[in-house]
MILUM-103056 format. One line per 3 residues: for each residue z, y, x of N, C-alpha, C, CB. Coordinates in nm, 3 decimals. Glycine has a CB too. Example, Ala and Ser with C-alpha at 12.3 -4.5 7.8 and 13.67 -1.06 7.14 Angstrom:
2
0.780:-0.569:1.319:0.780:-0.450:1.230:0.780:-0.330:1.320:0.905:-0.447:1.131 | 0.708:-0.225:1.285:0.714:-0.106:1.367:0.787:0.003:1.290:0.572:-0.060:1.408
This chain:
153
0.456:-15.031:5.041:0.327:-15.050:4.978:0.342:-15.131:4.850:0.231:-15.118:5.073 | 0.435:-15.227:4.852:0.457:-15.313:4.737:0.511:-15.232:4.619:0.553:-15.426:4.772 | 0.583:-15.125:4.645:0.643:-15.045:4.540:0.553:-14.931:4.492:0.775:-14.990:4.588
0.438:-14.913:4.557:0.349:-14.803:4.522:0.307:-14.807:4.374:0.226:-14.806:4.612 | 0.263:-14.920:4.318:0.226:-14.921:4.175:0.345:-14.885:4.085:0.171:-15.058:4.136 | 0.464:-14.930:4.123:0.583:-14.898:4.044:0.615:-14.748:4.050:0.704:-14.980:4.094
0.601:-14.689:4.167:0.625:-14.546:4.184:0.522:-14.466:4.105:0.620:-14.506:4.334 | 0.396:-14.506:4.111:0.290:-14.437:4.037:0.317:-14.446:3.887:0.150:-14.498:4.070 | 0.357:-14.561:3.841:0.389:-14.580:3.699:0.506:-14.491:3.658:0.421:-14.729:3.670
0.609:-14.486:3.740:0.727:-14.405:3.711:0.691:-14.256:3.706:0.836:-14.429:3.817 | 0.615:-14.208:3.804:0.574:-14.067:3.809:0.485:-14.035:3.689:0.500:-14.035:3.942 | 0.397:-14.125:3.652:0.311:-14.104:3.536:0.393:-14.094:3.408:0.208:-14.218:3.524
0.492:-14.181:3.393:0.579:-14.177:3.275:0.657:-14.046:3.270:0.676:-14.296:3.275 | 0.706:-14.000:3.385:0.777:-13.871:3.389:0.684:-13.757:3.350:0.834:-13.846:3.529 | 0.563:-13.758:3.402:0.468:-13.651:3.371:0.437:-13.647:3.222:0.338:-13.670:3.451
0.414:-13.764:3.163:0.386:-13.770:3.019:0.506:-13.722:2.939:0.346:-13.913:2.977 | 0.625:-13.766:2.979:0.747:-13.726:2.907:0.767:-13.576:2.912:0.868:-13.797:2.966 | 0.754:-13.515:3.030:0.774:-13.370:3.042:0.664:-13.293:2.972:0.782:-13.329:3.187
0.541:-13.340:2.978:0.433:-13.267:2.912:0.446:-13.275:2.761:0.297:-13.321:2.956 | 0.499:-13.383:2.709:0.520:-13.395:2.564:0.636:-13.308:2.518:0.546:-13.541:2.527 | 0.733:-13.288:2.604:0.848:-13.205:2.568:0.825:-13.056:2.591:0.969:-13.250:2.645
0.717:-13.022:2.663:0.687:-12.882:2.690:0.645:-12.815:2.561:0.577:-12.867:2.798 | 0.710:-12.704:2.529:0.679:-12.631:2.407:0.615:-12.499:2.442:0.805:-12.609:2.322 | 0.498:-12.479:2.389:0.430:-12.352:2.404:0.481:-12.262:2.292:0.274:-12.368:2.400
0.547:-12.156:2.326:0.608:-12.069:2.227:0.515:-11.959:2.178:0.732:-12.007:2.282 | 0.386:-11.965:2.217:0.289:-11.870:2.163:0.276:-11.893:2.013:0.152:-11.884:2.233 | 0.265:-11.784:1.938:0.249:-11.799:1.794:0.163:-11.687:1.738:0.385:-11.802:1.725
0.087:-11.721:1.636:0.015:-11.620:1.559:0.098:-11.578:1.439:-0.122:-11.673:1.514 | 0.207:-11.648:1.416:0.300:-11.612:1.309:0.403:-11.516:1.368:0.370:-11.739:1.247 | 0.365:-11.390:1.375:0.449:-11.291:1.442:0.585:-11.275:1.377:0.378:-11.158:1.444
0.598:-11.316:1.252:0.728:-11.305:1.185:0.832:-11.398:1.249:0.714:-11.338:1.035 | 0.788:-11.494:1.327:0.880:-11.584:1.398:0.942:-11.519:1.521:0.808:-11.712:1.438 | 0.882:-11.410:1.566:0.931:-11.341:1.685:1.040:-11.243:1.645:0.816:-11.268:1.759
1.129:-11.215:1.739:1.239:-11.123:1.711:1.207:-10.985:1.768:1.372:-11.177:1.770 | 1.203:-10.888:1.679:1.183:-10.750:1.719:1.236:-10.660:1.608:1.033:-10.720:1.750 | 1.254:-10.533:1.640:1.312:-10.438:1.546:1.206:-10.398:1.443:1.366:-10.312:1.620
1.212:-10.457:1.326:1.112:-10.432:1.222:1.126:-10.293:1.159:1.122:-10.538:1.115 | 1.234:-10.222:1.190:1.248:-10.087:1.135:1.166:-9.986:1.215:1.396:-10.046:1.135 | 1.123:-10.024:1.336:1.044:-9.930:1.417:0.917:-9.991:1.476:1.129:-9.877:1.528
0.893:-10.120:1.451:0.778:-10.188:1.510:0.715:-10.283:1.410:0.818:-10.264:1.638 | 0.581:-10.284:1.408:0.508:-10.381:1.327:0.399:-10.443:1.415:0.446:-10.315:1.198 | 0.384:-10.573:1.406:0.277:-10.645:1.477:0.168:-10.677:1.375:0.331:-10.777:1.548
0.051:-10.623:1.396:-0.059:-10.647:1.304:-0.135:-10.773:1.343:-0.154:-10.527:1.301 | -0.164:-10.856:1.245:-0.244:-10.976:1.269:-0.389:-10.936:1.287:-0.229:-11.077:1.153 | -0.457:-11.015:1.367:-0.596:-10.989:1.402:-0.684:-10.992:1.278:-0.646:-11.092:1.506
-0.758:-10.886:1.256:-0.850:-10.875:1.143:-0.948:-10.763:1.177:-0.774:-10.848:1.006 | -1.070:-10.797:1.217:-1.165:-10.696:1.264:-1.222:-10.612:1.151:-1.278:-10.762:1.339 | -1.206:-10.655:1.029:-1.258:-10.577:0.916:-1.153:-10.477:0.869:-1.299:-10.670:0.800
-1.031:-10.521:0.854:-0.925:-10.438:0.797:-0.863:-10.341:0.899:-0.816:-10.526:0.740 | -0.856:-10.382:1.026:-0.789:-10.301:1.127:-0.883:-10.267:1.242:-0.667:-10.374:1.181 | -0.829:-10.209:1.348:-0.909:-10.153:1.457:-0.940:-10.252:1.569:-0.838:-10.036:1.514
-0.932:-10.381:1.544:-0.960:-10.477:1.649:-1.109:-10.475:1.684:-0.917:-10.619:1.605 | -1.142:-10.488:1.813:-1.283:-10.492:1.852:-1.355:-10.610:1.788:-1.295:-10.498:2.005 | -1.483:-10.592:1.761:-1.563:-10.695:1.693:-1.570:-10.826:1.771:-1.704:-10.643:1.668
-1.575:-10.822:1.903:-1.589:-10.944:1.983:-1.455:-10.998:2.032:-1.679:-10.918:2.101 | -1.347:-10.958:1.969:-1.214:-11.003:2.013:-1.173:-11.128:1.937:-1.110:-10.891:1.992 | -1.063:-11.187:1.984:-1.007:-11.307:1.922:-0.858:-11.284:1.897:-1.029:-11.432:2.012
-0.800:-11.362:1.805:-0.655:-11.352:1.781:-0.577:-11.381:1.909:-0.612:-11.448:1.668 | -0.464:-11.317:1.924:-0.381:-11.337:2.041:-0.245:-11.390:2.000:-0.366:-11.206:2.121 | -0.219:-11.517:2.030:-0.083:-11.569:2.007:0.013:-11.499:2.103:-0.078:-11.725:2.026
0.131:-11.465:2.055:0.229:-11.395:2.137:0.356:-11.478:2.153:0.263:-11.259:2.077 | 0.427:-11.450:2.261:0.559:-11.508:2.283:0.662:-11.396:2.274:0.568:-11.583:2.421 | 0.786:-11.434:2.270:0.893:-11.333:2.272:0.885:-11.252:2.401:1.033:-11.401:2.260
0.853:-11.319:2.512:0.840:-11.249:2.640:0.728:-11.145:2.637:0.813:-11.349:2.753 | 0.619:-11.174:2.565:0.510:-11.077:2.553:0.559:-10.947:2.490:0.396:-11.135:2.470 | 0.645:-10.958:2.390:0.700:-10.840:2.323:0.789:-10.762:2.420:0.780:-10.880:2.197
0.874:-10.833:2.492:0.965:-10.768:2.587:0.886:-10.698:2.697:1.062:-10.872:2.649 | 0.786:-10.766:2.752:0.706:-10.708:2.860:0.627:-10.586:2.809:0.608:-10.814:2.918 | 0.570:-10.598:2.691:0.495:-10.486:2.633:0.585:-10.365:2.612:0.432:-10.528:2.499
0.704:-10.388:2.558:0.799:-10.277:2.540:0.835:-10.213:2.673:0.926:-10.327:2.469 | 0.854:-10.295:2.776:0.887:-10.244:2.910:0.773:-10.160:2.967:0.921:-10.359:3.005 | 0.650:-10.209:2.954:0.534:-10.136:3.004:0.520:-10.003:2.930:0.405:-10.220:2.990
0.540:-10.006:2.799:0.532:-9.884:2.719:0.637:-9.782:2.767:0.552:-9.915:2.569 | 0.758:-9.828:2.790:0.865:-9.738:2.836:0.832:-9.677:2.972:0.999:-9.813:2.843 | 0.776:-9.758:3.062:0.737:-9.707:3.194:0.626:-9.603:3.179:0.689:-9.824:3.286
0.529:-9.630:3.093:0.419:-9.535:3.071:0.471:-9.403:3.013:0.314:-9.596:2.977 | 0.561:-9.411:2.917:0.618:-9.290:2.857:0.701:-9.214:2.959:0.704:-9.326:2.734 | 0.782:-9.284:3.037:0.861:-9.218:3.143:0.769:-9.147:3.242:0.950:-9.320:3.216
0.660:-9.214:3.278:0.564:-9.155:3.371:0.501:-9.028:3.310:0.454:-9.258:3.407 | 0.463:-9.036:3.184:0.408:-8.919:3.115:0.510:-8.805:3.116:0.369:-8.955:2.970 | 0.633:-8.836:3.081:0.737:-8.733:3.074:0.760:-8.665:3.210:0.868:-8.793:3.025
0.747:-8.742:3.318:0.770:-8.687:3.451:0.648:-8.615:3.508:0.813:-8.796:3.545 | 0.528:-8.667:3.478:0.408:-8.612:3.542:0.328:-8.517:3.453:0.320:-8.723:3.587 | 0.320:-8.543:3.326:0.235:-8.463:3.237:0.311:-8.353:3.162:0.167:-8.554:3.138
0.431:-8.385:3.118:0.508:-8.289:3.038:0.531:-8.156:3.108:0.642:-8.349:3.001 | 0.567:-8.156:3.237:0.585:-8.026:3.304:0.458:-7.941:3.305:0.632:-8.048:3.449 | 0.343:-8.004:3.323:0.216:-7.931:3.322:0.184:-7.874:3.185:0.103:-8.022:3.367
0.216:-7.949:3.081:0.195:-7.899:2.945:0.286:-7.780:2.918:0.219:-8.010:2.841 | 0.409:-7.791:2.962:0.506:-7.682:2.948:0.453:-7.556:3.017:0.643:-7.723:3.007 | 0.402:-7.571:3.139:0.346:-7.459:3.214:0.223:-7.402:3.144:0.310:-7.503:3.357
0.138:-7.489:3.088:0.015:-7.441:3.025:0.042:-7.356:2.900:-0.073:-7.560:2.987 | 0.159:-7.370:2.843:0.201:-7.288:2.729:0.287:-7.170:2.777:0.279:-7.373:2.627 | 0.276:-7.140:2.906:0.348:-7.027:2.967:0.498:-7.030:2.939:0.291:-6.896:2.918
0.552:-7.150:2.929:0.695:-7.171:2.907:0.744:-7.103:2.779:0.774:-7.119:3.026 | 0.653:-7.081:2.686:0.688:-7.018:2.559:0.739:-7.118:2.456:0.568:-6.944:2.502 | 0.712:-7.245:2.481:0.754:-7.353:2.392:0.859:-7.434:2.467:0.632:-7.444:2.347
0.966:-7.478:2.401:1.069:-7.554:2.473:1.012:-7.679:2.542:1.181:-7.594:2.376 | 1.061:-7.705:2.660:1.018:-7.822:2.738:1.032:-7.951:2.658:1.099:-7.832:2.868 | 1.137:-7.963:2.574:1.161:-8.083:2.494:1.045:-8.114:2.401:1.290:-8.068:2.413
0.967:-8.013:2.368:0.851:-8.031:2.281:0.751:-8.128:2.343:0.784:-7.897:2.252 | 0.746:-8.131:2.476:0.648:-8.211:2.547:0.703:-8.343:2.599:0.592:-8.132:2.661 | 0.828:-8.371:2.570:0.893:-8.495:2.615:0.886:-8.597:2.501:1.041:-8.469:2.657
0.839:-8.716:2.534:0.834:-8.825:2.435:0.964:-8.904:2.444:0.710:-8.918:2.459 | 1.032:-8.916:2.332:1.152:-8.999:2.321:1.117:-9.112:2.225:1.278:-8.915:2.271 | 1.095:-9.231:2.278:1.050:-9.344:2.195:1.144:-9.378:2.080:1.033:-9.464:2.281
1.271:-9.341:2.092:1.366:-9.372:1.985:1.327:-9.308:1.853:1.505:-9.328:2.024 | 1.254:-9.199:1.858:1.213:-9.129:1.736:1.077:-9.170:1.684:1.215:-8.983:1.759 | 1.016:-9.272:1.745:0.880:-9.312:1.709:0.876:-9.449:1.642:0.791:-9.312:1.832
0.788:-9.462:1.544:0.751:-9.592:1.489:0.635:-9.641:1.576:0.710:-9.583:1.334 | 0.624:-9.774:1.588:0.518:-9.831:1.673:0.440:-9.937:1.597:0.578:-9.892:1.801 | 0.310:-9.936:1.618:0.222:-10.039:1.564:0.156:-10.109:1.683:0.115:-9.979:1.465
0.167:-10.242:1.687:0.105:-10.320:1.794:-0.012:-10.399:1.734:0.208:-10.417:1.862 | -0.127:-10.389:1.800:-0.246:-10.463:1.759:-0.285:-10.557:1.874:-0.365:-10.365:1.722 | -0.230:-10.679:1.876:-0.259:-10.772:1.987:-0.390:-10.848:1.965:-0.143:-10.872:2.004
-0.468:-10.862:2.072:-0.591:-10.940:2.066:-0.631:-10.986:2.206:-0.706:-10.858:2.002 | -0.725:-11.078:2.210:-0.781:-11.126:2.337:-0.923:-11.071:2.344:-0.779:-11.285:2.347 | -0.956:-11.003:2.456:-1.089:-10.943:2.466:-1.194:-11.048:2.505:-1.088:-10.828:2.569
-1.319:-11.005:2.521:-1.429:-11.098:2.550:-1.411:-11.168:2.684:-1.561:-11.025:2.549 | -1.330:-11.113:2.774:-1.302:-11.175:2.904:-1.178:-11.264:2.901:-1.285:-11.068:3.010 | -1.117:-11.279:2.782:-0.998:-11.362:2.769:-0.868:-11.292:2.806:-1.014:-11.483:2.854
-0.875:-11.162:2.834:-0.756:-11.086:2.872:-0.672:-11.052:2.750:-0.796:-10.958:2.945 | -0.539:-11.057:2.767:-0.447:-11.016:2.661:-0.447:-10.864:2.653:-0.304:-11.072:2.685 | -0.469:-10.812:2.534:-0.469:-10.668:2.512:-0.375:-10.640:2.395:-0.614:-10.614:2.484
-0.294:-10.536:2.409:-0.214:-10.490:2.296:-0.238:-10.340:2.284:-0.060:-10.524:2.314 | -0.305:-10.302:2.176:-0.330:-10.161:2.147:-0.209:-10.112:2.068:-0.466:-10.140:2.067 | -0.149:-10.003:2.112:-0.026:-9.953:2.051:-0.048:-9.811:2.000:0.092:-9.957:2.152
-0.007:-9.787:1.876:0.000:-9.651:1.826:0.147:-9.618:1.801:-0.086:-9.632:1.696 | 0.184:-9.496:1.832:0.321:-9.449:1.812:0.313:-9.315:1.739:0.399:-9.436:1.948 | 0.405:-9.293:1.646:0.403:-9.169:1.570:0.542:-9.137:1.518:0.303:-9.178:1.454
0.565:-9.009:1.492:0.695:-8.962:1.443:0.695:-8.930:1.294:0.739:-8.839:1.520 | 0.581:-8.903:1.239:0.574:-8.859:1.099:0.626:-8.965:1.003:0.432:-8.823:1.062 | 0.671:-8.918:0.890:0.714:-9.008:0.783:0.589:-9.055:0.709:0.816:-8.937:0.686
0.543:-9.172:0.743:0.424:-9.231:0.684:0.466:-9.361:0.618:0.311:-9.254:0.791 | 0.476:-9.362:0.488:0.532:-9.476:0.417:0.451:-9.604:0.435:0.542:-9.445:0.271 | 0.322:-9.593:0.452:0.239:-9.713:0.464:0.219:-9.762:0.606:0.107:-9.687:0.405
0.307:-9.723:0.697:0.287:-9.752:0.839:0.288:-9.900:0.872:0.392:-9.685:0.919 | 0.346:-9.985:0.787:0.348:-10.129:0.814:0.224:-10.199:0.760:0.473:-10.192:0.754 | 0.139:-10.124:0.691:0.020:-10.185:0.631:-0.111:-10.122:0.677:0.029:-10.177:0.482
-0.104:-9.999:0.726:-0.226:-9.928:0.765:-0.216:-9.873:0.906:-0.253:-9.814:0.668 | -0.330:-9.868:0.971:-0.343:-9.804:1.101:-0.314:-9.655:1.083:-0.486:-9.827:1.162 | -0.227:-9.598:1.167:-0.182:-9.461:1.140:-0.237:-9.353:1.231:-0.037:-9.457:1.148
-0.318:-9.384:1.329:-0.368:-9.278:1.418:-0.478:-9.202:1.345:-0.421:-9.339:1.554 | -0.437:-9.127:1.246:-0.532:-9.059:1.157:-0.500:-8.911:1.144:-0.531:-9.124:1.019 | -0.464:-8.845:1.253:-0.441:-8.702:1.250:-0.298:-8.661:1.223:-0.528:-8.642:1.149
-0.205:-8.751:1.233:-0.065:-8.716:1.214:-0.014:-8.643:1.338:0.021:-8.842:1.186 | 0.086:-8.560:1.319:0.142:-8.488:1.433:0.235:-8.581:1.511:0.217:-8.360:1.387 | 0.254:-8.548:1.635:0.343:-8.623:1.723:0.308:-8.772:1.725:0.489:-8.605:1.679
0.185:-8.800:1.763:0.139:-8.938:1.774:0.068:-8.958:1.907:0.046:-8.974:1.656 | 0.063:-9.082:1.952:-0.013:-9.114:2.071:-0.046:-9.263:2.066:0.065:-9.077:2.201 | -0.145:-9.301:2.147:-0.186:-9.442:2.153:-0.194:-9.483:2.299:-0.324:-9.465:2.082
-0.174:-9.610:2.325:-0.182:-9.664:2.461:-0.238:-9.805:2.453:-0.041:-9.662:2.531 | -0.314:-9.841:2.553:-0.373:-9.975:2.562:-0.305:-10.048:2.676:-0.528:-9.968:2.583 | -0.241:-10.162:2.645:-0.172:-10.241:2.749:-0.244:-10.374:2.762:-0.021:-10.263:2.713
């Protein structure tokens, strides 16, 4: 009992020390994150210039957010290739090569639009496209280009 105040003081000092050393790696400066800039662009939140919802807020991202988003996108594309592509192939009476309906992400440029919705949920709207669009790092590209798709994560 005599040592209780000393123990409380020690635990409090440890808590303060660890909380001060804890670094939140979320950032709105997406240029600080590491990703392949030759095939991916992260758009900063701007409801006037880009497609962000009017009631959304900026979303700080971590490196892990990028990795997880890429993983979810790959799973979604794999699922599409396994479940939807065969049906599309059949709907064209097998007159078009099956590869036409398979998405290979290596050939796509990606645009990520991260934001926080009105419920506080992290949302990343992704557009992917194959066309040679020179302004893809500055403009939203889901504008009628061939071989494009969008996904909401």
